[in-house]
C-alpha positions as CSV (number, residue, x, y, z in Angstrom):
1,D,1.3,25.8,18.1
2,V,0.1,27.9,16.2
3,D,-3.0,26.9,17.0
4,C,-2.0,27.4,21.0
5,A,-1.0,30.6,19.8
6,Y,-4.3,31.7,18.1
7,L,-5.8,30.6,21.2
8,R,-4.2,32.5,23.9
9,M,-4.4,35.6,21.3
10,A,-8.1,35.6,21.3
11,D,-8.3,35.0,25.0
12,L,-6.6,37.6,25.4
13,E,-8.4,40.1,23.4
14,A,-11.8,38.4,25.1
15,N,-9.8,39.5,28.6
16,A,-9.1,43.0,27.1
17,E,-12.6,43.5,26.2
18,A,-14.1,42.3,29.7
19,L,-11.8,44.6,31.3
20,I,-13.1,47.4,28.5
21,E,-16.5,47.1,29.0
22,E,-15.8,46.4,33.0
23,I,-14.1,50.8,33.4
24,D,-17.3,51.5,31.3
25,F,-19.3,50.2,33.9
26,L,-17.9,51.0,36.8
27,R,-17.0,55.0,34.8
28,R,-20.8,54.7,34.6
29,L,-21.2,53.1,38.5
30,Y,-18.8,56.3,40.2
31,E,-21.5,59.0,38.0
32,E,-24.5,56.7,38.8
33,E,-23.1,57.0,42.7
34,I,-22.0,60.9,42.4
35,R,-25.6,61.8,41.0
36,V,-27.6,60.2,43.2
37,L,-24.6,62.0,46.4
38,H,-25.9,64.7,44.8
39,A,-29.9,63.7,44.7
40,H,-30.2,62.7,48.0
41,I,-27.9,66.3,49.1
42,S,-30.0,68.2,47.3
43,D,-33.3,66.2,48.7
44,T,-32.8,66.1,52.2
45,S,-35.0,67.4,54.7
46,V,-33.5,69.7,57.3
47,I,-36.2,69.5,60.4
48,V,-35.6,72.7,62.4
49,K,-36.8,73.3,65.8
50,M,-37.6,76.5,65.6
51,D,-37.3,78.3,69.0
52,N,-39.6,81.9,69.2
53,S,-36.3,83.6,71.4
54,R,-35.2,86.6,69.4
55,D,-31.4,85.1,70.0
56,L,-31.9,81.8,67.4
57,N,-29.8,83.2,64.1
58,M,-31.0,81.0,60.9
59,D,-28.9,81.8,58.8
60,C,-25.9,80.6,60.9
61,I,-27.4,77.3,61.3
62,V,-28.6,76.4,58.3
63,A,-24.8,77.0,57.1
64,E,-23.9,75.2,59.7
65,I,-25.6,72.3,58.4
66,K,-24.9,73.2,54.8
67,A,-21.4,73.0,55.8
68,Q,-21.8,69.2,57.2
69,Y,-23.9,67.6,54.5
70,D,-21.2,69.6,51.7
71,E,-18.2,67.9,54.2
72,I,-20.4,64.3,53.5
73,A,-20.3,64.8,50.0
74,T,-16.9,65.7,50.0
75,R,-15.3,62.4,51.9
76,S,-17.7,60.2,49.9
77,R,-16.6,62.4,46.9
78,A,-13.1,61.4,47.5
79,E,-13.9,57.6,48.3
80,A,-15.5,57.5,45.2
81,E,-12.8,58.9,43.8
82,S,-9.9,57.2,45.2
83,W,-11.2,54.0,44.3
84,Y,-12.7,54.8,41.0
85,R,-8.7,55.3,40.8
86,S,-7.3,52.4,42.7
87,K,-9.0,50.0,40.2
88,C,-8.3,52.2,37.4
89,E,-4.8,51.4,37.8
90,E,-5.9,48.3,38.8
91,I,-7.6,47.5,35.3
92,K,-4.2,49.5,33.9
93,A,-2.0,47.1,35.3
94,T,-4.0,44.0,34.2
95,V,-4.8,45.9,30.4
96,I,-0.7,46.6,30.3
97,R,-0.4,43.0,31.0
98,H,-2.0,41.2,29.0
99,G,-0.9,44.0,26.7
100,E,3.2,43.0,26.9
101,T,1.6,39.7,27.0
102,L,-0.1,40.1,23.7
103,R,2.7,41.6,22.4
104,R,5.4,38.6,23.1
105,T,2.3,36.0,22.0
106,R,2.6,38.0,18.3
107,E,6.1,38.0,18.0
108,E,6.3,34.6,18.7
109,M,3.5,34.3,16.2
110,N,5.4,36.0,13.4
111,E,8.0,34.0,14.4
112,L,6.0,30.8,13.7
113,N,5.1,32.7,10.5
114,R,8.1,32.5,9.5
115,M,9.5,29.5,10.5
116,I,6.3,27.7,8.3
117,Q,7.1,29.9,5.7
118,R,10.6,28.3,5.7
119,L,9.9,25.1,7.0
120,T,7.1,25.0,3.6
121,A,10.2,25.6,1.1
122,E,12.0,23.3,2.9
123,I,9.9,21.0,2.2
124,E,8.7,21.8,-1.6
125,N,12.3,21.8,-1.9
126,A,12.4,18.2,-0.4
127,K,9.5,17.3,-2.8
128,C,11.8,18.5,-5.5
129,Q,14.8,16.6,-4.7
130,N,12.2,12.9,-4.2
131,T,11.1,13.6,-6.8
132,K,14.3,14.0,-9.2
133,L,15.6,11.0,-6.8
134,E,12.8,8.6,-8.1
135,A,13.6,9.6,-11.2
136,A,17.4,8.7,-11.1
137,V,16.0,5.2,-9.6
138,T,13.4,4.6,-12.3
139,Q,16.5,5.4,-15.1
140,S,18.6,3.4,-13.3
141,E,16.2,0.6,-13.1
142,Q,15.8,0.2,-16.5
143,Q,19.6,1.1,-17.5
144,G,19.9,-2.0,-15.1
145,E,17.0,-3.9,-16.7
146,A,18.6,-3.6,-20.3
147,A,21.7,-4.3,-19.1
148,L,20.9,-7.1,-17.5
149,T,18.9,-7.9,-20.3
150,D,21.8,-7.6,-22.4
151,A,24.1,-9.2,-20.1
152,R,22.1,-12.4,-20.2
153,C,22.0,-12.1,-23.7
154,K,25.5,-12.0,-24.1
155,L,25.5,-15.3,-21.5
156,A,23.5,-17.3,-23.6
157,E,25.1,-16.6,-27.0
158,L,28.7,-17.6,-24.7
159,E,26.9,-20.5,-23.8
160,A,26.5,-21.9,-27.1
161,A,29.9,-20.7,-28.7
162,L,31.0,-22.8,-25.5
163,Q,28.9,-25.8,-26.6
164,K,29.6,-25.7,-29.9
165,A,33.2,-25.0,-28.5
166,K,33.4,-28.3,-26.8
167,Q,31.8,-30.2,-30.0
168,D,34.2,-28.8,-31.9
169,M,36.5,-29.9,-29.5
170,A,35.5,-33.9,-29.0
171,C,35.3,-33.5,-32.8
172,L,39.1,-32.3,-32.9
173,L,39.8,-35.2,-30.4
174,K,38.3,-37.8,-31.9
175,E,39.9,-36.7,-35.4
176,Y,43.0,-36.6,-33.5
177,Q,42.9,-39.3,-31.6
178,E,42.4,-41.4,-35.9
179,V,45.9,-39.8,-36.7
180,M,47.3,-40.5,-33.6
181,N,45.7,-44.3,-33.9
182,S,47.2,-44.0,-37.8
183,K,50.4,-42.5,-36.8
184,L,51.4,-45.2,-34.0
185,G,50.3,-47.9,-37.4
186,L,52.0,-46.2,-39.5
187,D,55.1,-45.8,-37.1
188,I,54.6,-49.7,-36.1
189,E,54.9,-50.6,-39.9
190,I,57.9,-48.1,-40.9
191,A,59.5,-49.7,-38.0
192,T,58.7,-53.5,-39.3
193,Y,60.1,-52.1,-42.6
194,R,62.9,-50.5,-41.4
195,R,63.8,-53.8,-39.1
196,L,63.1,-56.0,-42.5
197,L,65.6,-53.9,-44.6
198,E,67.8,-54.0,-41.9
199,G,67.8,-58.3,-41.9
200,E,67.7,-58.6,-45.7
201,E,70.9,-56.5,-45.3
202,H,72.3,-58.5,-43.4
203,R,71.5,-61.3,-45.0
204,L,72.7,-60.4,-48.7
205,C,76.1,-59.1,-46.4
206,E,76.3,-62.8,-45.7
207,G,74.9,-64.8,-48.7
208,V,71.9,-65.9,-47.8
209,G,69.6,-67.9,-49.3
210,A,65.8,-67.1,-50.0
211,V,63.3,-64.8,-47.5
212,N,60.0,-65.7,-47.1
213,V,58.9,-61.7,-45.7
214,C,55.1,-61.5,-45.3
215,V,54.6,-57.6,-43.5
216,S,50.9,-56.7,-42.3
217,S,50.4,-52.7,-42.8
218,S,48.1,-50.7,-41.0
219,R,45.9,-49.8,-43.6
220,G,44.7,-53.3,-43.7
221,G,46.3,-54.7,-46.6
222,V,49.4,-57.7,-46.3
223,S,52.6,-57.8,-48.3
224,C,54.1,-61.0,-48.2
225,G,57.8,-61.8,-50.7
226,D,59.8,-64.3,-51.6
227,L,63.4,-63.1,-51.1
228,C,66.5,-64.7,-53.5
229,V,69.8,-63.8,-53.7
230,S,72.2,-64.8,-56.2
231,G,74.7,-61.9,-56.9
232,S,73.7,-58.3,-56.4
233,R,71.2,-57.1,-58.3
234,P,68.2,-55.5,-56.8
235,V,65.4,-57.3,-56.0
236,T,62.5,-57.6,-59.1
237,G,59.2,-59.2,-58.6
238,S,55.0,-59.4,-59.3
239,V,53.0,-57.5,-56.9
240,C,49.9,-59.2,-55.2
241,S,47.5,-58.4,-53.1
242,A,45.4,-60.7,-49.4
243,P,43.6,-60.1,-46.7
244,C,45.6,-60.8,-43.3
245,S,45.2,-60.6,-40.3
246,G,47.3,-57.9,-38.9
247,N,50.1,-60.4,-37.7
248,V,54.0,-60.1,-39.0
249,A,54.8,-63.2,-40.5
250,V,58.7,-63.4,-41.5
251,S,59.5,-66.7,-42.9
252,T,62.7,-67.6,-45.2
253,G,63.4,-70.6,-47.3
254,L,65.3,-71.8,-50.5
255,C,65.3,-69.8,-53.5
256,A,65.3,-72.1,-57.2
257,P,68.5,-71.1,-58.6
258,C,67.7,-68.4,-61.2
259,S,68.7,-68.8,-64.8
260,S,71.3,-65.6,-64.5
261,A,73.3,-64.1,-62.1
262,T,69.6,-61.6,-61.1
263,S,67.9,-61.0,-57.8
264,C,64.1,-62.5,-58.2
265,G,61.4,-62.0,-55.9
266,R,58.3,-62.4,-55.3
267,K,55.9,-59.7,-53.6
268,C,52.1,-60.2,-52.2
């Protein structure tokens, strides 16, 4: 748009210069025509047929001819001036019209210049905002990368801690299973001893003879013994150890009578 306005202004200035030159040319042409007419009038030779008559009035004839030439010159001058005035009016109208167009073009150019300045300021502002946004994006990307790296490190640490916790849990589960197995064996052994004690109490109450007992322990040992009853004193005896297959065996047999009213037993 600005280039078109400049081109139009240049064309209008060229047209104005051409019209001014045309006005000067017409003025010079008018002056030349007036000069030619005056020269033609002054150089016109009049052939007068002389009459030797005494009644011929030369002054009247000359005056008449001069009046005719003055009329012709006046008419030519009026026609030239009229044509010159019409041409001047046309040229003035054209100049006014082109001047108005030039004025509007200048106003449009000024408006375009103001618009260009405003757009230039907006472009500079947009560039500044773009620079700030790019810096913010770069900073955000750097912060995001740092946060992502930190998160990855923490994730690796958590995974390592989780793996260690799983291993520790596996060890604890293994130990717990071993403890439970030991507890189960102890529970079985306690239950076995309880049943044996209850059976022995029952036999003691009924006065049954000696009982040979073999008990398998969950710790890999075997307890064996012969219990005999002769009276109400507690059982005494010696202790020994022997391998066992892990079964519980209870057998009964007769004890030899003791020399005194005591209970004797042997535990192996």
